[in-house]
N, C-alpha and C positions, 0 to 999 in steps of 0.2 A: 756344477752339483751345488746342491744350493746345503742351506745348516744342518737341517733334520736331516737328508741322506748324508751327509760324514757324520754327524754325529752316531745313526746311525749304524755307518762301517765301523767308527772306531767302540763301539757299543756291543760289535758281532766279534772285533777281532779278537784273538790272543795278545799283540802283542798290540796296541793301540799307542806304546812309541812305536814303534817303524812303521811308519800310514804308509801306502801306499803313491805311486807317482801321482794321479786323479786328490789322488786326501790332500798331498802335499804345498801343490798347488791350492788348492781350496787355503788352506789351513796358513800357506803365506801370508794372501790379502785380508784372513776376517782374523783382528782380534778376540772377538769372542767365541769365536771359535777354539782358539789357542787355549785360551784361558778353560774351557771345557777341554781341551785334550791331558791341559797339566791337574786335574782334577781324576781326571782315570783316572790319570797312572798312579794319581798320589793314591788314586780306594784301593787300589789294585796290589800296592805294595801294605797297606795296612791290613788286608785281607785275611793276610794269616792268623796276626797277630786276636782278631775277634774272637773273644771263645765261646764255644760252642756243645749246647750239651750233650754227652756221651747221650747212646738208644739203646736200653738194651733188648735185647729180645725175652719177648714176656715167654715161661716155663712152657707154659699149656699149649706154646705154637710145636707141632710134631715137627722131627726134624724133616722129611722128606716134605717138606711145603715148604724150607726157603728156598730161596733165592740164591745158584749160584753166581758169584762176578766173574768174568776174567779179570785176569791176576795183573791183566798189564788191558788199560780201556784202548781204544782206536781212537786215531788221530780227529774224527768225525765226533766221536761221545766226548773226550777232553776240548773243542772246541765252543762243543753242545752244552756241558758243562759250566765253564767260563762267562758262558753267555749269558747263566739260567743266572749267575753268580753275580756277575755287574748289575746286568738287571735288578736282579733283589734285593741289592745293598740299595744303588738308586732311584731305587723308584715304588716300595717297599715300606725296608728299610726306616727311612725320615722322610717319607711323604714329602713335607712342604714347610717353609718357616718363616716367616713374618713380621718385623720390626721392620721401624721406621729412624731411631733414631742412630749416627753413628759411634758414640761411645759406651753402649751399651752391652755389644760381645767386645768388650774390648778385655788384656784379662787386667785385672789389676794387680797391684804387690801383695805380698804375705802378711796376712795380717798378724801381730804383733798378739795381740791375744786368743785365746783356744779359738779349738775350731768351733764351729760353731755345730749346732743342731737340727738344719733341712735336714739330716738322713737316718732320722728316731723323730721323726714329725710327717702325719697323713700328708700327701700329694693333693687332696681335691680342699683341704682345708689349708692350706699355702695356698692355692692359686686364689679360693674365694675370698681371701683376706685382703689380696694383689687386686683383685675386679671387683671389689665392696665400692665405692667410690666412683671406677670406674662406670662413664654410659656405652662416648660415637666407640665404634672399632675402630680410630686409631686409637684412644686410652686407653682401649685392656691391653690391644700390641704391645704401646709401652709402659704397663705395668707388665705385659711378662716374661717383657724383654726385661724391666728390671730383677724376676724373682729367674733369668733362668744367667743372669751375672752373679746372682748372689751364689748359683746352684755352682756355677764353675772355678768362682772365688773357695771354698771349699771341699769340693775335688782340688785342687791344687797340697790343702795343706793334711791330706784325706794320706799316703802315704803308705801308713804303717798299720789303717782301719779299713781294708780290703775288703770287709763286711759293710758298710758305713757307706764305701765308695763305689759297692753297686749298684744298693740303693737311691745315692746321688743320681747313677747313672739312668737307672731309671722313667728316677723323676726329670730327668732332661730328653729321653726319650718319647716321653707318652707328653711333653711339654712344647716340644716341635712336631711332633706326628697327630699331636687331638686337638689340644687350644690352639698354639697360632694357626695352624691351618684352616680351623673354624671360625676366625676372626678374619682373615683375609682375605677368607670369601666373600667376607659380607661389603668389601673396597670393589663400587662396581664402576671409579671413573680408571678409564686405560692409561694414562698416559701415569696416571697416579701412583698403577699398581706395580707399570713395568720401572718406574725411575724405585720405588723401593726397593723392588728384588732383587735389580739388580742392584745395587747399592748392598742392600744383605748380604746380597752374592760374595762384596769384599768381605764385609764381616767374619763370617763362615770363614772364607779362604787364612785368619788370622786367628779364630778361635781356634781352626782346624790345625797351621803348623805351630798351636803350643801347646794342642796336649800331645803331637805327634813327639814335639821334643820333650816336654815331660815323659811319660811313654818311655822315650829310648832312654834320657836319663837313670828312671825307679827300672829298669829291665833286670837290673842282678842286684839292687840290693830290696825290690819291693814288686818281684813276678804276678804275684794277683794281683796287685793295681795297679802296674801299670797294663796291663790287658784288659782291662776299667776302663783308661784312660787312651788305648789304642781302641778300644767296645764307643769313645766321644770321639774321638776323630772323625775315627767311617762316618760316623752321623756329621755332622756336617759337613764332610766332603762330599758325602753322596746328597744332603739337601743341597749342599750348594748345585751340584747336578742339575737336582729337578727345580731348584730358581731361576735354573737359566732358559730351558725348559718354558716354564711356566711366562716370564718373560717375552717369551719368544713367542710364543702361542697363541 
């Protein structure tokens, strides 16, 4: 069994924490796949905490056109739904993240000054300010990485401001899915690309761990803010999976 097959089976499984015999043998000797499994299990634990929008029924839709689903889905439906949820988060929610300096994704201690106002600013303006003096892909990635670090620093201070934290989470998602991915694709050297993505995966693991910890601490005191931190953590976990996949592509 190779790495690609193992990871596909884990994504399709209802219980990636309980792999079969063949999968267990591969995991026992593959450190990279062990890390992949760990991130996937953690991602599934975070799924219930990620906020989802409520979908209403249009008033103009005739009641006889509504599709009535069975009250208890079959095992096959549950397996397929779980698979789709994991795939959607792993490969659509957070696309890809690229950074190259190890310190950018470390979470600094809480600042003593009042919270900054990144959530009150336009994301494109923030991004363009950081990229103004950067020309090479590596320089642009470093500039965007610094912005991501600042967003995360502010997020730690916004337990009582869930609306602002939601905006920061939007900025964070856009930064990962659009801008950093675009700059990552400019790296043409395969060896540099592989080493960069693997080092970034480690950084994302720490980011996800810290965001998850804060979400857990805030769940009772600041439940709305905790859901946004869980969203950031889930994004980091999903991007970690995607980075490892890209590094071995």
